[in-house]
Every structure is written in C-alpha cells, then in structure tokens.
N, C-alpha and C positions, 0 to 999 in steps of 0.2 A: 458630755457628748463627745463623739468621736472626732468631730471637726475641731472642737476646742483642744482636745488632747494633741491633735496633729499640729495645730498652730503653735502650741507651746513647745512641741518637739522641734519644729522648724526654727523657732527662736533659739533653742538650745544648740542646735547644729550650727546656726549662723555664728553664734558666739564662740563655739569651740572648734570650728573647722577653717580657721583663717588660712591654714596651710594647704587646704584642699577645697577651694571655692567651687570647683566644678560639681562636686557631689551636692552641695547645698543648692546650686542652680537647678540641678535635675530634680531633686526632691521637691522643690517648689511646684513642679509640674505634675506631681503625682497626687492622687486623692485616696484617702482611706475609705474602704467600703465595708470592712469587717474586722473585728478584733476579739480575741479570746485571751485566756491566760497563757496560751502557748504560741500563738501566732497572730500576725496582722496581714491583711490582704490589701494591696494597694492597686489602684486603677491607673492605667496609663493610656493616653490617646495615641501615642506614637510608638509603633512596634520597633522602631530603631533604638529606642531607649532600652528595651528589655535586654538585648544582647550586651550592651555596654554596661548596664547596671549590675547584671549578674556577676561580672568580674569585680565589682566594688561592693557586693552585698555584705561582705564580712565587716567592712567599715561601718556601714549603716546599722547593722545589728549590734556592733560595738557601741555606737552612739545611743541606740535604744536601751541597751543595758545600763549605760551610764546615767541615762535619764530616768529609767523606770525601776532599775535594779531587778529586772526580770529578763530571762533568756527568751526572747521572742523570735520565732522564725518568720522570715519575710517571704511573702508570695506576691508576685507581680502579675497582674492579668491585663490584657489589652482590651480596651473598651471597644465593644462592637460598633462598627461604623453604620450610620444610618443608610438604609438602602435608598438608592436614587428613585425618586417618584417620577412616574411617567406624566408628562404634561397633558393637560386636557386637549381634546380635539380642537376646540375653539378657545383661543386665549387672546387677551388684549395686552397683558403684561409680558415683557420678555422673560424667558427662563434665565436662570443664573448662568447656564452654558452660553446663552446668547450674549450675556453681559461680558463674560470672560473672553469670548471670541472678539467682540468689538474692541476690547482693551488690548488685544494682541497676545492673549494668554493661551497656552495649550491645554490647560485643565488638569494636567497630571502632576505639576510641581506644587506640593502643599507642605505645610509644616508637619502634617501627620506622617508623611512618608519620607521625611528627611532624617537620615541617621546622624546621631550626635555623638561626638567624642571630644576629647580635650583639644583636638586639632581644629575644631570649628565651633566650640561651645560659645566663645565670645561673640562671634558673628551671628550665631543662632539667637542668642539672647538679645543682641542689638536689633536684629530684624523683627523679633517679637515685639520689642518695645516700640519700634517705629510703627508697626501695623496696628498697635493699640492706641497710638496717639500721633497720627500723622501731622507733620508740621511743627511738632513741639519737641520731640526727642530726636537728637542726632540728625541735624539737618544742614548739609546733606549727609547721607550715610554712603560711604564709599567702601565697597567690598572688592578686595583684589587677591589674586592668586593665580596659579598655573591652570592648565587645561584640566577640566574634569574634577575640580575640587568642590563644586556646588554653588558657585556664585550665582549663576542664572536660576538655579533651583530656589535659592533663598529669596532672590529678588522677585521672582514670580509668586512665591508663597506670600510675600508681603501684600502684593496686589490682590491675590485671591482672597485673603483674609479680610482685607478692607472692603472689597466688593461683596463678600458674603454677608457682611454685617450691614453695609450701606450701599446697595446696588446703584443708587443715584449719584454716587461720587464719580467725578470725572477722572478716570485712571487710564494711563497709557504705558504699555511696555514697548519700547522702541530700541532695536539694535542701533549702534552708532552709524552703521552704513545706511540704514533706512532713513535716519534723520538727515543724513547728508544727501541722499538721493531725492527725498521729498523737497528739500530746500532747493536743490538744483532744478527740479521740475517746476517748483513755484516761480523761480526766477525766469525760466524759459517760457512759461505760460503767462508771465507778467501778472502773477496772482499770489504774491507773497503775503498779502493780508489774510488770505484763507489759511495759509500755512501757520501764520502767527496766532490766529484764533484757535487753531487746533491745539497748539502746544502751550501757549502762554496762559490759557484759562484753566489748566488742569489742577486738580487737587493733589494728584500724585503722578509724577513723571519718573519713569525708570528708563535709564539709558544703559543698555548692555554693551560692553566692549567700547567704552567711551574713548579709548585711546585712538579709535579710528578717525576721530575728528581732528587729531593733532596734525599740524603742518598744512591745514586747509584754512587759509586766512578768513575767507568769507563765512565759512561754516562756523569757525570759532567765534567770529563777531556775532553771528546770529544766536549761537548757543549761549554766549555771555548774557545777552539781553533776555533770552528765554529763561535762563537760570534766575536772573534777578526778578523777572516778572512773577514766576511761580512762587518764589520765596516771599516776595512782597505781598502777595495775595493770600499768604498763610498756607500755601501748599507745601508738599514734601517732595524732595528729590532724592532718588537712590541711583547710584552709579556703580557699575562693575568695570573692572579693568584687569589686565594681566600684570600690571605693575602699580606701585603706589604713585600718586600724582607727581611727586617730585622727581620720579625716574622716567616719566613719559616724555620722550624726546619731541621737540618742536611744539610743545603745549605752551600756550601763552601764559605769562606770569600772572596775569589777572585771573585767569581760570584756575591756575594752580592755587592761588590765594583763596578763591571761593571754595574750591574743593576741600582745602585744609580747614575751613571754618566749622566743619561738623565733626564726624567721627570716621576715621579711616581704620579698617580692620583687615588684617591679613588672615586669609583662610589657607591653612597649610595643607600640604598633600595628605590624603587620607592615610592613617596608619593601618597596621594589620587588623586591629580590632574593628575599626570603622569600615574597612573594605569588606570584611566578613559580614558585618551587619547590613551593609548596602546590598550585598549579594543575596542575603536571605530575604530582604524586603522585596527586591526585584523578583525573586523566585515566587514569593507569596503572591505578588500582584498578578503574575502571569500563570499562576497555578502549575508551576514546575516543581517536580518532586526532587528535592536535594537535601541531604542531611548536613549537619554542622561540620563534621570532619571533612567532608568533600568540599564544602564552601571554603574552609580554611586553606585547603591546598590551592584552590583557585586564587584566593586572596594573596597567597604568598607569591604567585607567579605574575599577577596583573596589578600594576601600581596605579593605573588611571581608572577612576570610578566610571567614566564613560565606557572605557574598554571592557569593564566588568560586565555590563549589560550585553554587549556584543558577544563576549565570550560565552556568557550564559545561554544566549539564544543559539549560538553556533553549536554548543555542546548538546542542547536539547534537540536540535534538528538531526544531529548525528545519532542520537539514541532513540529516536522515534520508533525504529524497527524493533527495539527491545522494550517497548512499553513506555518510553520517555523517562525512565529512571536514570539519573546522572550518578554513576558510581565511580569509585576510585580508578578502576581500570579504564573507563572511558576518558577520564580526565588526563591520566598519564599518556594515553595514546594521542589525545588531542594536542597536548603541549609538545610532545615529541615531533609531531608533524609541523607545528608552528615554528619551532626552532629551525628545522630543516628548510622550510620555505623562506624564513627570514634570511638565513645565511645565503640562500640562492638569490634572493631579491636585492638585498643591500650590498653594494660594492664599496670598496675603499674610496672610490671617487665620489660616491654618494655622501659618505661621511665628511670628507674634506670639503665638498661643495656646500653642504648644509652648514658647517661651522663657519666657513667664509661668509656665507650669506647672513648668518645670525650676527656675527661680529663686524660685518661690513669691512672685511679685509680681502685682498686679492690672493689667489692661490700662489702666485709668484712670491708674494710677501711671506706666506706661510712656509715656503720652501727656501727662503733666503737666509743669510746669516744674521739678519736683523734681530736684535735681542730686546727691542723696546717692549715694554709691558703689554701694550695693546696688540702686539704681534706674538710675543712669546707665550702668553696665556692661552690664546686660541690654538696655537701649535701644540702645546702640552695636552690640551683637551682632546685634540685630534689623536695624539699618541695613545691616550687613555682609551678612547672609544674604539680605535682600530684594534686594540688589544682585547678590550672587554667585550665588545659586541661581535667582532669577527674572529677573535682568537688568533690573530696574526702573530708571527714571531717578532721579537724585538728587532732583529736584523732586517726583516722584511719592511717593517715600519720605518726604520732608518733610511732604507733605500727610497721608499715612497716620498718621504719628507726631506730627502737630501741632507740627512745628518751624517756626521763622520762615522759613527759606529753605534752599536746597540746600547752602550752605556748611557748615552744622552737620552735615548728613548726610555730606558729603565728609570732614570732620574725623573723624567717628566711624568711617567706613569705613577710613580710613588708620590710625587708632589700633589697631583690631582686627587689621588686616593686619600691622602691625608686631609686635603682641603674639604673634600666631600664629607669626611667623618666629623669635622668640627664646625662647618659653616653651613647652616640650613639654607640660607639665601642662595649661596653658590650651588648647593645640591639641587634646588628647584630650577636654577638656570640650566644646569646640565640635563636635568630630567626633561625640560622643555625641548632641548635639542634632540634628545633620544626619541621623544614622542613624535617628532616631525620626520624621522627617518622612514 
C-alpha cells in the first residue's frame, strides 16, 4: 500500500537526515496520493510549503533513490480547501465563525496559510504539537521575535485548530494590554471575581505581547495567579513576546521562572525564501496576479512580513488601471518612489531620537565624549544608520554627533557592519529600530 511505503520512507529519512531535520519535519506533513514507476504525487495542505520544498526537492529525490533504487520525480499538489458552507437561516448552535469571534480570533490566521522555512520551522512544529495536545506538550509555549515574524499568526492558529476540533473548549486570545485594561476595569467596578472567572477557567489562554504586563505590579500579581490556575486545571498557556523572558525588563522573577518552565522558541526574521512564499500566499488569498520573479524582487526589498502585505496591496491599487497585473516595471517604479518619500520623511533627528528612546539614553549623552559601552554602542548604531538609511557623508555625521573627525564615524560604521554580519540577535535589534523609523 502507498501509505505503508510512505511510512517506511519517512523512517528511512529520519534515520539518514540528522543533519537536515527540517526536511523530515516537512515530509511528515505530506501525504502520498499517487505513485508509478517514474513519479510520486504528494498532497500538501499548506501552500506555503510548496515554494519552500521546491528548493529542497533534489534532496528528497535523492533520499527516494537511496530508499527505492529508482529515479522518481516528485510532484507536490495543494489539497483543495473545503468551501465554506452557508449557515442555515435558523440555527441553534453557534457557527465556527461565532466561536472564533468569541475567543478573540480574526479567522484568517491558520496553519494552512502559514509559510514555513528554516527560520520558523521549530516554532511551527511546537505550535502544531500544542494544538494537538493542549496542556500536555510544552506548557507554557513562549514564542518570541521581532515585528512581523509570525508570532501572532502561530498563536491564533493554535486556537483555531483547537476550536475547530472541539468548539466547546474555553479558549481566549488576549493581547497583553487587553488583559491589563480588563483587570483595571474589574478593580474600578469592584468586580474582580468576574474577571477571574473569565481567565482562570480557560482550557487555552493565549496572551499576545506579554511584555506589556512588565513593570505593572498589580497586573503581574494577577497574571501570576491566573497562570497557576490555568496550568493547575490542566489548561494550556501560550505567550508571545518581542524578547525572551529573561530579557524582559521589570518582569517579576517568579513569572520569569514560570515562563521558563515550558518551551521558549525564537522565531527569526523571515529569510528571502520565506518572504517570497508569504507574498505568493497573500496574493493567492486576495486573487492578485503576480508571478514568482516579481514576488522575489519585492521580497528582496521588504524585510518585514507585515509590510509585505501592505506593499502588495499598494502595488495592486496602483496597477488597477492596467488590469491589476503586478509586473516588474510597476515594482521598480513603486520602490523608487518609496525611497524618495522615505528620504524626505526621515530626518537625522528622527534617527537619533529613535535610538535614544530605544536604548534609554539622552541625546546629550550620545553627543558627549562618554565612552561607556551603554553610550558608545548606541552612538555607533546612530553613525551606521545615518550613513545607511540617509546616505549622509562621514563628516556630516561627525558634526551631528559632535565627533572630532570623520575617521571616528568610519570606525563606528565598520564596527556595526561587522557586528550585524556575525550576530543575529544584534541584527534583529537594529532591524527593530529601523522598523520604527
């Protein structure tokens, strides 16, 4: 049987692909639907896999040859999605859309439309495991990373999968600021028992941007007891944050300890392949006509996956007069205008102010002779961004930051450039600063 063959092949790949575990993880999510002497057809639920796997297909075909001693060509097809059924005019049970809405979900973030690559594969696999067995696998699950890397998407996908299978489960997706505001409202109205019933009896609690509760003593106290109650009752907790728990400032140690008791996963910034896949998925969802080569050019220019969708929609709006086809000429014109507008909009003062805010230093310190590490590094980042983002000359930057001459600026620029090339964590930090400009 085909399923028996595929199971045996997966065992073979698992045994022989220790150096490439991502391929094995992805192959587990494919299903064989046809096989001949010359080819095998595999079914995939997630269109985001197709783009990523096509680049690895020669590895898989190599494993197939080693396993079967036959040259089999692989074809991957995307499984057709079930069409949404219209609800009856009279109904007594809530629709799944009603269930999603009650849980605070927007309905668009699913596992099926989540693009997977090596930068987020571990987080994707962990999220799948949690959704299949809430309260038992990785509790809590903490997903952290910069803006637009897919933390919220994965967190909501967990909730949607749980509710799709068991709509009676008590599930809530709550941004960190909403948890805070609802607690304040409960205290003001002298009705904290209602707040506690809402949160402490959940089967699955997801708190997005949990770093927002840091520094708020009463909120942290309440969240500590909420956390313990949900876990004690066999429930699951999923948290997202822009930093790992040990780096969240003013977070209580007891919460830090609780968060570290499960699995903490870093979702890295999407690489070029992943950005291209995300763009193609978004275009498909919105029925926008775009080819692979054009998508690649956009992916090269836009690093943030959230900005990808905005760029796609902006391009589409500009090309409606030409039938809505996004071609290479339209993309080149679009990015030329973006660069011109950005240079007009962002000033040297904006960059310096943003860096001072991010690192909690004063502008006077940045421009002083102080060489302490907590001052020198932000100053060198300012040198780098003033040069990289605005194209200022080294002597202009020296004047802005009150340095003796351009050689100091050149040294700072090269130091930051070197750090970015070899330190991924530092690169994400600088990317976050750029994204706020």
